[in-house]
N, C-alpha and C positions, 0 to 999 in steps of 0.2 A: 380428759388426759391434755395436759397444756402442749400447745405446737410450739415444736423450733421452727421460728420464723428467722427470714432473713431481712426479713421488711424493715426492720429498724436501725437496720445497720448497711445496706444497699437498696436502691430504688429510689431512694426519699426525692421527694418535688420538688423544684425548684426554689428559692426563696421569694416571697410573695412579692411584687413589682412596688406595691404599695397597701396600705388597707383603704378598703371604697368603701361608700355609701352606702352600698345598698338598699338605694330607692326604689321606691315600688312606685309604678307610674298605672296606669287604667288603662290601656289600649296598645296593644304591636304597634299601631304605627308612633304612640308619642317615644316608645321603647327604641326603635329604628332611627328614630329622625336624629340621634344621638351618633349616628355611622357620618364621621366626616368624608367630603368629597377624596375620590383619589385614594381610600384604605383598600390594603387588603383583609378579608375578613373571612373568619378561620368559620364553617358550619360543621357542628358535630358530624358525623356520618352513620352508617349503620342505622341498627333500631331508634338510638335517640338523636334522630335530625327534628332540628325545631322548626317543622313545618311553617307554622303559623308566624313565626318572625320572619323566617323567608320569604313568603308570601306577602308580609308586608312590604320588605324592601323590596318587592316587584311590582305592589301594586303603587308604591310610592317611587317609582322608577323617576320621574322628573325631575326629583331634587338632587339627581347629582348626573355628572358627565362623564365618571370612570369611578368604576370599583370594581375590583377585583375579588369573589370568593373564591374559597379551597378548601379540599378537605382531604380526608383519607378514603377509607372506600364505601358508595353513596348505594344504594338497595333502590334508590327513589329518583329518577331529574326532580332537581330543585327550580320552585315557579321560578324563579331568574333565569332559565335556560330556557323557556317558551317566549319569544316574544309575539304579546298580542298582533291580531289583523289589524291595519290601519296605523300600527305606530315603526315610522321609521329608522331604519338600520343605522343611521347614524346618529338616533336619540339617544338607542335602547346600547343603558353605558354597564352594561353587565357582562364580565369575560372573568373564565372560570380557570385554574388550576389544578391539578391534581396529581397526586403520586401514587393513587392505587387507580388504577383505570377499574370501568363496569359497565352493566350494560346501561348504567343510568345515565353515562357522561358519553357513549356512547352516539348518541342521539346530536350533540352538538357538532354545530358547523366547524371546520376547521379552523376558522381565523379565530372562532369565541373559545377555543382549547388549547389548553398547553399541558402537555404530560409531561412530568418530569420523575425519570424512572429512580425508585428508592425502593430501599427494604425496611419492613417495618421499625426497626432499630435506630433507622437513621432520621426516621418524620420530624420528630422534635429539634434536632438538629437543623432542620430544612428551616424551621416555624417560628424558632426563637430569636427574640432580638439579633439582631446580627448574622441571620442567617439568610442562604438567598430565597428563603420565601418568608419572610418575617411577618408576621403576622402582628394589624395593626387591632384590630377586634377581633371578639369571639363571640359567638349565637349560639348556645347551648342550653341544653333542657334539661330543668332539674326535677327532682322529687319535694311534695310537701315536705318543711322540717319535719326530723326523725324525732326518734325518743330523747336526743340528746340536745334539739334544737337544729341541728346542721340540715343543713340542702345535700343531697346526693345526688350526682349524676345517674344513679342506679345502673343500667344497663351498658352505660359507657366509660370507656378507659381510654387505654392507648395516650396517645398525642395530648387526646381532651384534657387529660389530667393537668399536663404540664403546662401546655398553653394558658389556660385559666388563670396560672400563676402569673403568668410572664405578660401577656399580650397588654396593650395600654387601655382596650377598654373589652368590660368583659358583662354581656347582655343574656340574659337567662328570662325563659321563660317557666313557669313555675304548673305544674301540670301531676294533678294527684296520681293518670295512669300509670307516672312513672314510679317503680317501684323504689324504697328509701334501701339500700346497703352502704354497711359501714366501712370502716375503716379507709382507704384514701380516698374512696370517690366521693368522702362525703367534706364537706365544705362552709365553714362557718359563714355569718350574713356579710362580712365585710372582706369576701372572695369575688364578689361583686358590684359593677356600678350598679344597674339597673334589673329590676325586677319587674314583671309582668305577669298577673297570672293568666293562663290560659288551660283548655278542656279540649282533647280530642286524644284519639287511641296512638297510639306506640304504632310504627313501622313494625312489622312482623311477617315473616316467612309462612309462605303458606302451609299447611299439614306436608305429609309426606304421601306422595300418591304411587299405591301399590304394582307393582310390578307386575306383568302376568305372567305363568309359567313358564311360557316361552321365553324370556328374557330374562334370564335368572345371574345375567351376569355379573349385578353388583356382587348378588349374595355369596356368588361364589369366586368372588376377590375376596368380599369378607373374611372367610374361611381360612384364606390362602392367609391372609393377612394378621388373622388372628393366631394361626399356627406359630407364625412370628413375633407375637409377644410373650414374653414372661410373667408367669404371675410375682407380684409387686414392684411390676416397671411402673412408671411417671409415663403418660401417654399428653401430646399434641395430635388436633385434628385440624385439620384444614378445613373451608365451605366445598360442598357440593354432596351429590348420591352418593358417591364412593367413599369419602372418609367414612361416611353417614355409614353403610355400610358394612366397614368395618369396625365403626366402634361398637353397633349393634353386635355385630356377629361374637363381641368379647364376654358375653353375660355368663360364660362357663367358668371367667377367670376369678382371681384372688386378689384383693389386696392391691389393687388399682389405684393410681394416682391420674390427678389432673392438673399439668402448669402447661397454657393453652395460651393462643390468642383468641380464643373463644370456650364460650359452654351453651350450648345447645341441647337440642330436645334429647338428640343419642347419649349424649352424657348423663344428663340429669336421668333418664329411663337407669342408667349403671348404678347412679349414687342412688337410686330409691330401691334398686333391688341391693344394697351393700356390698357391690362388687366393685365399688370405686367407693375406698372409704379414705384414700388418702395415709394407708396407715404406715405402709413401707417408704413414703416419701423419707428423701435424706434431705431433704429443704421444705421448710413448710407444711409439716406430717400435720396431717388430718384435714387441712385446709386446701381448698379447692379454688386455682388461682388462672386466673384470667383475665386480660384484656379487654371482654366486653362478654354482654350475652349475647346470640344470635338464633332465634327459635320463633316458636309458633306463638301467640297469648297463651299457651299454657306455659310454656316455663317463664313468663313474665310475671304471672301470679305466683308461679312455685318461688322464685329466688328472692322474690317479699320478703324481708327484713332475717333473711337466713343470716348468721353470725360466723358460720363454715365456707361463704362465699366468699373470696375477696376479689373486688376489681381492681387491677392495679393501670399504673403507668408505663406504656411503652418500652421503657428502659430496663423494667424489671421482668415483664413479661417477656420480652423477646430478647434481652441479656445476654449472651453468650456467657461471661463471668457464673452466670445466676444456673444457666443452663447448664454448663458443664460440670458442678457440684451437685446435678441431680442425680443420684445413679439408675443406672437403667432407665434412661430418658428415649424414650419411642417417638419419634416424629412421624405422624402417618398423612399425608400428601398424596394430594394429583398430579396430573399435569396432562398437556395437550401432547404431549410426544416426546420418545426417548429416543437419542441415538446409542450406535454400536456401542459407541465410546463410553457412553454413561451419562453424556450431558443431558440436560433438562430442558425444556422449554416447557414454561405452564402461562405464560403469558401471549404468545400471537399465533395466528389461522391463516394462514398466509400471508396476505399484507394488513389484514383488521387489526388492532389491539384490543383484546377481549379481558385483558386484566394487568396486574403489575406484579411484581416480584413478591409483594406483602412479606410474609415472616417467613415464608419457604426458605431462604440463604440461611437467616437466622439458624432455626433448628435445625437445621443439617447440617450447619457448624459446631451448635451446641452438640448433636447428638455423635457425632466425630468426635469430639473429645470426653463425653458422657463414660465412667466406668459400665461397659456391658451396655453401653447405648447403641440406638437402630436410629438408621432413617429411611425410610419406604413412604415407597412413591408408587401410587397406585391405581393404575390405570387399564380400561377395556382394550384391546389388542386392536382394532380394529375401529374406527369413526364410520358414523353412516354418510352414504350420501346427501349433499346439501336437496332442500328443500326443492333446488333451480335443476336438480341432476337428480331425481328418484330414480328413473333407473338407473344409474351408474352401479359400480360395486364398493364393495367399500375401499377404504384405506386403510393401509396401515399405522398403528400410534408408536408400535417400534422400526425404527429409520435409519438409514446407513449412515447418516450425515445431518444434521440442521442445516436448512440450506441459507445462503447468504444474505444475513439479515436479521436473522429470525434471533431474537435475545438468548443468552443461557443464560437461566433463570438458577440454575445450581451445576456448577461447573463437576467434570467428570473425576475433579480429585475428590469431590464429597460422596460421589456416588456410593451408593449401599448394598439395600435394597430393591427391584423393580420389582412389581407384582401386576400378574395380570389374569382373568380367566384360566390362564392355561398352565398357571403355576410361579415360581418365586424364584427371579434370577438374582442369586447371590453375587456381587459385584466387588465387593470391600478386598483389598489384597492378591485382586487377581492383575494379570495382565491383560491388551487388550486383546489377543486373538482368545483367550478365556472369556472376557467379556463381551464378544461379538456369538462367540457360540452360546452362552447360561444368555441375551437376548433373544437370539434367534430363538431359542429354545420354548421361550413365552410367548413369541409373535405367532400370529395367525398362520396355523397351515396353507391356508390357503391366497389370501393375501399380504405374508408377510414379504419383509424386501430378501431380493436376494443376494445372498453372501458375498461377500467381495476382498479380495486381498487376506481371506485367512488364513 
């Protein structure tokens, strides 16, 4: 059945800056030698990080006085984050700016890292020419030419697709390990200035770790989430064990669709089982749409040359106009804490920034506008004590209010469902007193917040 797709009308990539030479060079050092001093260099994140090119940049550090790398979410630290022993701080030229902090960026010293808060649909506006983080050079990783002769970014989409079109210089490593995926992720040779052949494994996630019978919290949360998802819904899910458990719990559903920031092992299993077939989607029927593939090596092999998987730019995957027209759109994400008014913090633990807004604000807004849409925030009711406080008591993740200085990832006016292992708090359309009562009902009975001013 032909897919009803809005890709030909929306989410179009910006016009190419120019036609490029697509010149092949023999080695990564030859490729990065084209990077000018003072450049802002975009590096593809997640599984598509061009590690060989970045290592060549780090190895040749003496050629530059100042280079700023930038990225969205990184799975592993870049080679430019590690100053070799014996190299003076004054001559190490690399700084980094990110719109999506992660554990990988957390190891950088404060004077080498800038964090710019932004949600996913904003990323390209920051990176494009004239933006506040305008990119001069793009370092990307692509597949070998596919059936139509084009190179594919494969598992990488989002802002990377848009940056390729408008960066002054585009350098790509061509890796046979990168799966070829057609559609918006595939580019002609003249989209690249320099191409260099490499061979290395993609960055991937480790396989799932089986939880012990005692620790059944993710499964209990997943069961509650699944009960809130109707057959025929189109789902989005975030990174982490709780969203994965929620998706796995949908195995008994029918006619689900995918329009998400990522496609990983949990979604792959539902597609293989025929549960997630996209047949009921009101936009892009029968297509599995995501801005990136993120999972184990198994999903990398599985996605290769599939014609029902579409990797798209962030203006389409996270664009609220597209999301709002997807009937029964259900966003499934996690959080660090939720306050009794429904405000969500998914970015900061105490004084430590561990993540950014990512796509959660976009998806919450899209779900609020979708016919029969739902935004689900799923989290354990308590946080375990830190390793340095092994004897301490668990702390509640349902809190009276977010602390001063803690970012609000999703504001209270977009609050909908909050799910813990103790049940579901339905917050949309109810007042502050009712919200507090419902959230206290799903908080931990021993460690939850004391009700105030109810």
